[in-house]
VOPALO-778410 format. One record per atom (N, C-alpha, C): atom name; residue number from 1; x, y, z; residue in one letter. Coordinates in Angstrom, 1 decimal. Each point is the difference from the previous one (the first is absolute). Layout:
# residues N
{CA NUM {X Y Z} A}
...
This chain:
# residues 114
{N 1 {-148.6 33.1 44.5} M}
{CA 1 {-0.9 0.4 1.1} M}
{C 1 {0.2 -1.1 1.1} M}
{N 2 {0.5 0.5 1.1} S}
{CA 2 {0.3 -0.9 1.1} S}
{C 2 {-1.2 -0.3 0.9} S}
{N 3 {-0.8 1.0 0.3} R}
{CA 3 {-1.1 -0.3 0.9} R}
{C 3 {-1.3 -0.2 -0.7} R}
{N 4 {-1.0 -0.7 0.6} D}
{CA 4 {-1.3 -0.1 -0.6} D}
{C 4 {-0.7 1.4 0.1} D}
{N 5 {-0.8 0.2 -1.1} R}
{CA 5 {-0.7 1.3 -0.1} R}
{C 5 {-1.5 -0.3 -0.1} R}
{N 6 {-0.7 0.6 1.0} L}
{CA 6 {-1.5 -0.2 0.0} L}
{C 6 {-0.6 1.3 -0.4} L}
{N 7 {-0.9 -0.1 -1.0} F}
{CA 7 {-0.7 1.1 -0.5} F}
{C 7 {-1.5 -0.2 0.4} F}
{N 8 {-0.6 1.1 0.6} L}
{CA 8 {-1.3 0.0 0.5} L}
{C 8 {-0.7 1.2 -0.6} L}
{N 9 {-1.4 0.0 0.0} L}
{CA 9 {-0.7 1.2 -0.3} L}
{C 9 {-0.1 0.8 1.3} L}
{N 10 {0.0 1.3 -0.1} Q}
{CA 10 {-0.1 0.8 1.2} Q}
{C 10 {-1.3 -0.4 0.7} Q}
{N 11 {0.0 0.2 1.4} P}
{CA 11 {-1.1 -0.5 0.8} P}
{C 11 {-1.4 0.6 -0.4} P}
{N 12 {0.0 1.1 -0.6} A}
{CA 12 {-1.3 0.6 -0.4} A}
{C 12 {0.2 0.8 -1.3} A}
{N 13 {-1.0 -0.1 -0.9} F}
{CA 13 {0.1 0.8 -1.3} F}
{C 13 {-1.4 0.2 -0.5} F}
{N 14 {-0.1 0.9 -0.9} E}
{CA 14 {-1.3 0.4 -0.6} E}
{C 14 {-0.5 -1.1 -1.0} E}
{N 15 {-1.2 -0.4 0.2} D}
{CA 15 {-0.6 -1.0 -0.9} D}
{C 15 {-0.1 0.6 -1.4} D}
{N 16 {0.7 -0.6 -1.0} P}
{CA 16 {0.0 0.5 -1.3} P}
{C 16 {-1.4 -0.1 -0.7} P}
{N 17 {-0.9 -0.8 0.5} R}
{CA 17 {-1.4 -0.1 -0.5} R}
{C 17 {-0.9 1.0 0.6} R}
{N 18 {0.3 0.5 1.2} Q}
{CA 18 {-0.8 0.9 0.8} Q}
{C 18 {0.8 1.1 0.6} Q}
{N 19 {0.4 1.0 -0.8} P}
{CA 19 {0.8 1.1 0.5} P}
{C 19 {-0.5 0.6 1.3} P}
{N 20 {0.9 0.2 1.0} G}
{CA 20 {-0.3 0.5 1.3} G}
{C 20 {-0.2 -1.1 1.0} G}
{N 21 {-0.1 -1.2 -0.4} R}
{CA 21 {-0.2 -1.1 0.9} R}
{C 21 {1.3 -0.6 0.4} R}
{N 22 {0.3 -0.2 1.2} S}
{CA 22 {1.3 -0.6 0.5} S}
{C 22 {-0.2 -1.5 0.1} S}
{N 23 {1.0 -0.7 -0.5} V}
{CA 23 {0.0 -1.5 0.1} V}
{C 23 {1.4 -0.5 0.3} V}
{N 24 {0.0 -1.3 0.3} F}
{CA 24 {1.3 -0.7 0.2} F}
{C 24 {0.1 -1.3 -0.7} F}
{N 25 {1.2 -0.5 -0.2} C}
{CA 25 {0.2 -1.3 -0.6} C}
{C 25 {0.1 -1.1 1.1} C}
{N 26 {-1.0 -0.9 0.0} P}
{CA 26 {0.0 -1.0 1.0} P}
{C 26 {1.3 -0.9 0.1} P}
{N 27 {0.5 -0.3 -1.2} D}
{CA 27 {1.2 -0.8 -0.1} D}
{C 27 {1.2 0.8 0.6} D}
{N 28 {0.2 1.2 -0.4} S}
{CA 28 {1.2 0.8 0.6} S}
{C 28 {-0.2 0.2 1.5} S}
{N 29 {-1.2 0.3 0.4} N}
{CA 29 {-0.3 0.2 1.4} N}
{C 29 {0.2 -1.3 0.9} N}
{N 30 {-0.3 -1.1 -0.6} Q}
{CA 30 {0.3 -1.3 0.7} Q}
{C 30 {1.5 -0.1 0.3} Q}
{N 31 {0.8 0.3 -1.0} I}
{CA 31 {1.5 0.0 0.2} I}
{C 31 {0.4 1.1 1.0} I}
{N 32 {-0.6 1.2 -0.1} E}
{CA 32 {0.3 1.1 1.0} E}
{C 32 {-0.3 -0.5 1.4} E}
{N 33 {-1.0 -0.8 0.2} G}
{CA 33 {-0.3 -0.6 1.3} G}
{C 33 {1.2 -0.9 0.5} G}
{N 34 {0.5 -0.8 -0.9} V}
{CA 34 {1.2 -0.8 0.3} V}
{C 34 {1.2 0.8 0.3} V}
{N 35 {0.2 1.1 -0.7} L}
{CA 35 {1.2 0.9 0.2} L}
{C 35 {-0.2 0.6 1.4} L}
{N 36 {-1.2 0.4 0.3} A}
{CA 36 {-0.3 0.7 1.3} A}
{C 36 {0.3 -1.0 1.2} A}
{N 37 {-0.4 -1.3 -0.2} S}
{CA 37 {0.1 -1.0 1.0} S}
{C 37 {1.5 -0.5 0.2} S}
{N 38 {0.8 0.2 -1.0} H}
{CA 38 {1.4 -0.4 0.0} H}
{C 38 {0.9 1.2 -0.5} H}
{N 39 {0.1 1.0 0.9} P}
{CA 39 {0.8 1.2 -0.4} P}
{C 39 {1.4 -0.2 -0.4} P}
{N 40 {0.6 -1.1 0.4} D}
{CA 40 {1.4 -0.3 -0.3} D}
{C 40 {0.1 -0.4 -1.5} D}
{N 41 {-1.1 -0.5 -0.6} L}
{CA 41 {0.0 -0.3 -1.4} L}
{C 41 {0.3 1.1 -0.9} L}
{N 42 {-0.4 1.2 0.3} A}
{CA 42 {0.2 1.2 -0.8} A}
{C 42 {1.5 0.3 -0.1} A}
{N 43 {0.8 -0.4 1.0} G}
{CA 43 {1.4 0.2 -0.1} G}
{C 43 {0.8 -1.0 -0.8} G}
{N 44 {-0.7 -1.1 -0.4} K}
{CA 44 {0.6 -1.1 -0.8} K}
{C 44 {-0.3 0.2 -1.5} K}
{N 45 {-1.1 0.7 -0.3} I}
{CA 45 {-0.4 0.1 -1.4} I}
{C 45 {-0.2 1.5 -0.3} I}
{N 46 {-0.1 0.3 -1.2} E}
{CA 46 {-0.3 1.4 -0.4} E}
{C 46 {-1.5 0.0 -0.3} E}
{N 47 {-0.7 1.0 0.6} V}
{CA 47 {-1.4 0.1 -0.2} V}
{C 47 {-0.3 1.3 -0.7} V}
{N 48 {-0.7 0.0 -1.1} Q}
{CA 48 {-0.4 1.2 -0.7} Q}
{C 48 {-1.5 0.0 -0.3} Q}
{N 49 {-0.6 1.1 0.4} R}
{CA 49 {-1.5 0.2 -0.2} R}
{C 49 {-0.2 0.9 -1.2} R}
{N 50 {-0.8 -0.4 -0.9} L}
{CA 50 {-0.2 0.7 -1.3} L}
{C 50 {-1.4 0.5 -0.1} L}
{N 51 {-0.2 1.0 -0.7} S}
{CA 51 {-1.4 0.5 -0.3} S}
{C 51 {-0.7 -0.9 -0.9} S}
{N 52 {-1.3 0.1 -0.1} F}
{CA 52 {-0.8 -1.0 -0.8} F}
{C 52 {0.1 0.2 -1.5} F}
{N 53 {0.0 1.2 -0.5} P}
{CA 53 {0.1 0.2 -1.5} P}
{C 53 {1.2 -0.7 -0.6} P}
{N 54 {-0.2 -0.5 -1.2} R}
{CA 54 {1.1 -0.5 -0.8} R}
{C 54 {0.5 1.1 -1.0} R}
{N 55 {1.2 0.0 -0.4} P}
{CA 55 {1.0 -1.1 0.2} P}
{C 55 {0.6 0.2 1.4} P}
{N 56 {0.3 -1.2 0.6} R}
{CA 56 {0.7 0.0 1.3} R}
{C 56 {1.5 -0.2 -0.3} R}
{N 57 {0.6 1.1 -0.3} H}
{CA 57 {1.4 0.0 -0.5} H}
{C 57 {1.0 -0.9 0.7} H}
{N 58 {0.1 0.0 1.3} P}
{CA 58 {1.0 -0.8 0.7} P}
{C 58 {-0.2 -1.5 -0.3} P}
{N 59 {-1.2 -0.5 -0.1} V}
{CA 59 {-0.2 -1.4 -0.3} V}
{C 59 {0.2 -0.3 -1.5} V}
{N 60 {-0.5 0.9 -0.8} A}
{CA 60 {0.2 -0.2 -1.5} A}
{C 60 {1.4 0.0 -0.3} A}
{N 61 {0.8 0.9 0.6} A}
{CA 61 {1.5 0.0 -0.3} A}
{C 61 {0.7 -1.3 0.3} A}
{N 62 {-0.5 -0.7 1.1} L}
{CA 62 {0.6 -1.3 0.3} L}
{C 62 {-0.6 -1.2 -0.8} L}
{N 63 {-1.3 0.0 -0.1} L}
{CA 63 {-0.6 -1.2 -0.5} L}
{C 63 {-0.6 0.2 -1.4} L}
{N 64 {-0.1 1.2 -0.4} G}
{CA 64 {-0.6 0.3 -1.3} G}
{C 64 {-1.4 0.5 0.1} G}
{N 65 {-0.5 0.6 -1.1} E}
{CA 65 {-1.4 0.6 0.0} E}
{C 65 {-1.1 -1.0 0.3} E}
{N 66 {0.2 -1.3 -0.3} D}
{CA 66 {-1.0 -1.0 0.1} D}
{C 66 {-0.2 -0.5 1.5} D}
{N 67 {0.9 0.4 0.9} H}
{CA 67 {0.0 -0.5 1.3} H}
{C 67 {-0.1 1.1 1.0} H}
{N 68 {-1.1 0.8 0.0} Q}
{CA 68 {-0.2 1.1 0.9} Q}
{C 68 {-1.0 -0.2 1.1} Q}
{N 69 {-0.6 -1.2 0.0} S}
{CA 69 {-1.0 -0.2 1.1} S}
{C 69 {0.6 -0.1 1.3} S}
{N 70 {-0.7 0.5 1.0} L}
{CA 70 {0.6 0.0 1.4} L}
{C 70 {-1.0 -0.7 0.9} L}
{N 71 {0.5 -0.6 1.1} P}
{CA 71 {1.3 0.0 0.4} P}
{C 71 {0.9 -1.0 -0.8} P}
{N 72 {1.3 0.3 0.1} V}
{CA 72 {1.0 -0.9 -0.6} V}
{C 72 {1.3 0.0 0.8} V}
{N 73 {0.6 -1.2 0.1} L}
{CA 73 {1.2 -0.1 0.7} L}
{C 73 {1.1 -0.4 -1.0} L}
{N 74 {1.0 0.9 -0.2} V}
{CA 74 {1.1 -0.3 -0.9} V}
{C 74 {1.1 -0.6 0.9} V}
{N 75 {0.5 -1.2 -0.4} L}
{CA 75 {1.0 -0.6 0.9} L}
{C 75 {1.4 0.4 -0.3} L}
{N 76 {0.8 0.3 1.0} G}
{CA 76 {1.4 0.3 -0.1} G}
{C 76 {0.8 -1.3 -0.1} G}
{N 77 {1.3 0.1 -0.1} E}
{CA 77 {0.8 -1.1 -0.2} E}
{C 77 {0.2 -0.8 1.3} E}
{N 78 {-0.1 0.6 1.2} A}
{CA 78 {0.2 -0.6 1.2} A}
{C 78 {-1.2 -0.9 0.4} A}
{N 79 {0.2 -1.0 0.7} G}
{CA 79 {-1.1 -0.8 0.6} G}
{C 79 {-0.3 -1.2 -0.9} G}
{N 80 {-0.7 -1.0 0.6} P}
{CA 80 {-0.4 -1.2 -0.8} P}
{C 80 {-0.9 0.4 -1.2} P}
{N 81 {0.2 -0.8 -1.0} V}
{CA 81 {-0.8 0.2 -1.2} V}
{C 81 {-1.3 -0.8 0.1} V}
{N 82 {-1.1 0.7 0.1} P}
{CA 82 {-1.3 -0.7 0.2} P}
{C 82 {-0.6 -0.6 -1.3} P}
{N 83 {-0.9 -1.0 0.2} D}
{CA 83 {-0.7 -0.5 -1.1} D}
{C 83 {-1.1 1.0 -0.5} D}
{N 84 {-0.5 -0.3 -1.1} R}
{CA 84 {-1.2 0.8 -0.5} R}
{C 84 {0.3 1.5 -0.1} R}
{N 85 {1.0 0.4 -0.7} V}
{CA 85 {0.2 1.4 -0.2} V}
{C 85 {-0.1 0.3 -1.5} V}
{N 86 {-0.2 1.2 -0.3} E}
{CA 86 {-0.1 0.4 -1.4} E}
{C 86 {1.4 0.7 -0.4} E}
{N 87 {0.2 0.1 -1.3} H}
{CA 87 {1.3 0.6 -0.4} H}
{C 87 {-0.3 1.1 -1.0} H}
{N 88 {0.7 1.1 0.0} A}
{CA 88 {0.0 1.1 -1.0} A}
{C 88 {1.3 0.8 0.1} A}
{N 89 {0.5 0.3 -1.1} N}
{CA 89 {1.2 0.8 -0.1} N}
{C 89 {1.2 -0.5 0.9} N}
{N 90 {0.0 -1.3 0.1} G}
{CA 90 {1.1 -0.7 0.7} G}
{C 90 {-0.2 0.1 1.6} G}
{N 91 {-1.2 0.4 0.4} L}
{CA 91 {-0.3 0.1 1.4} L}
{C 91 {-1.1 -1.0 0.4} L}
{N 92 {0.0 -0.5 1.2} R}
{CA 92 {-1.1 -0.9 0.5} R}
{C 92 {-0.9 0.9 0.8} R}
{N 93 {-1.3 -0.3 -0.1} F}
{CA 93 {-1.0 0.7 0.8} F}
{C 93 {-1.2 -0.8 0.3} F}
{N 94 {-0.8 0.5 1.0} V}
{CA 94 {-1.2 -0.7 0.4} V}
{C 94 {-1.1 1.1 0.0} V}
{N 95 {-1.1 -0.3 -0.6} A}
{CA 95 {-1.1 1.0 -0.1} A}
{C 95 {-1.3 -0.5 0.7} A}
{N 96 {0.0 -1.2 0.5} D}
{CA 96 {-1.2 -0.5 0.7} D}
{C 96 {0.2 0.3 1.5} D}
{N 97 {-1.0 0.7 0.6} T}
{CA 97 {0.1 0.4 1.4} T}
{C 97 {0.3 -1.1 0.9} T}
{N 98 {-0.7 -1.1 0.0} R}
{CA 98 {0.3 -1.1 0.9} R}
{C 98 {1.4 -0.5 -0.2} R}
{N 99 {0.4 -0.1 -1.3} R}
{CA 99 {1.4 -0.5 -0.2} R}
{C 99 {1.0 1.0 0.5} R}
{N 100 {-0.3 1.3 -0.2} I}
{CA 100 {0.9 1.0 0.6} I}
{C 100 {0.2 -0.3 1.5} I}
{N 101 {-1.0 -0.2 0.7} L}
{CA 101 {0.1 -0.2 1.5} L}
{C 101 {0.8 -1.3 0.3} L}
{N 102 {-0.3 -1.0 -0.8} E}
{CA 102 {0.8 -1.3 0.1} E}
{C 102 {1.5 0.2 -0.2} E}
{N 103 {0.3 0.8 -1.1} V}
{CA 103 {1.4 0.2 -0.3} V}
{C 103 {0.7 0.9 1.0} V}
{N 104 {-0.7 1.0 0.5} L}
{CA 104 {0.5 0.8 1.1} L}
{C 104 {0.4 -0.9 1.2} L}
{N 105 {-0.9 -0.9 0.3} A}
{CA 105 {0.3 -0.9 1.2} A}
{C 105 {1.2 -0.9 -0.4} A}
{N 106 {0.0 -0.6 -1.1} E}
{CA 106 {1.2 -0.9 -0.4} E}
{C 106 {1.3 0.8 0.0} E}
{N 107 {0.0 1.2 -0.5} R}
{CA 107 {1.3 0.7 -0.2} R}
{C 107 {0.4 0.9 1.2} R}
{N 108 {-1.0 0.4 0.8} H}
{CA 108 {0.3 1.0 1.1} H}
{C 108 {-0.4 -0.4 1.4} H}
{N 109 {-0.5 -1.3 0.1} G}
{CA 109 {-0.2 -0.5 1.4} G}
{C 109 {-1.2 0.5 0.7} G}
{N 110 {-0.9 0.6 -0.6} I}
{CA 110 {-1.3 0.4 0.7} I}
{C 110 {-0.9 -1.3 0.0} I}
{N 111 {-1.0 0.0 0.8} P}
{CA 111 {-0.9 -1.2 0.0} P}
{C 111 {-0.7 -0.1 -1.4} P}
{N 112 {-0.2 -1.2 -0.4} A}
{CA 112 {-0.7 -0.3 -1.2} A}
{C 112 {-1.5 0.1 0.1} A}
{N 113 {-0.7 0.4 -1.1} P}
{CA 113 {-1.4 0.1 0.1} P}
{C 113 {-0.6 -1.4 0.2} P}
{N 114 {-1.1 0.0 0.7} L}
{CA 114 {-0.7 -1.3 0.2} L}
{C 114 {-0.8 -0.5 -1.2} L}
């Protein structure tokens, strides 16, 4: 895998606890805001938006069934190797929202979070 792959939850989905109620993931939407503010970033990484229900096959296929929480940034081979990453199936990934934003800044030149 050459490019970084960012997996987010779709911007809106049905609340599994209250059918018919529309909700969003604050963590995924925070990253959506950064993508909207830096549209050139979407050309440097692959972004995939997944539905809420599990299994989330694209992520599970890469990282395994135990690593389906979103958002998650799976690191490609290109770019500097950041500190504080997790490993699964021979891949490096970041699952903490703040750390995802820091790594995007380190690897892709967008401003870093304050």
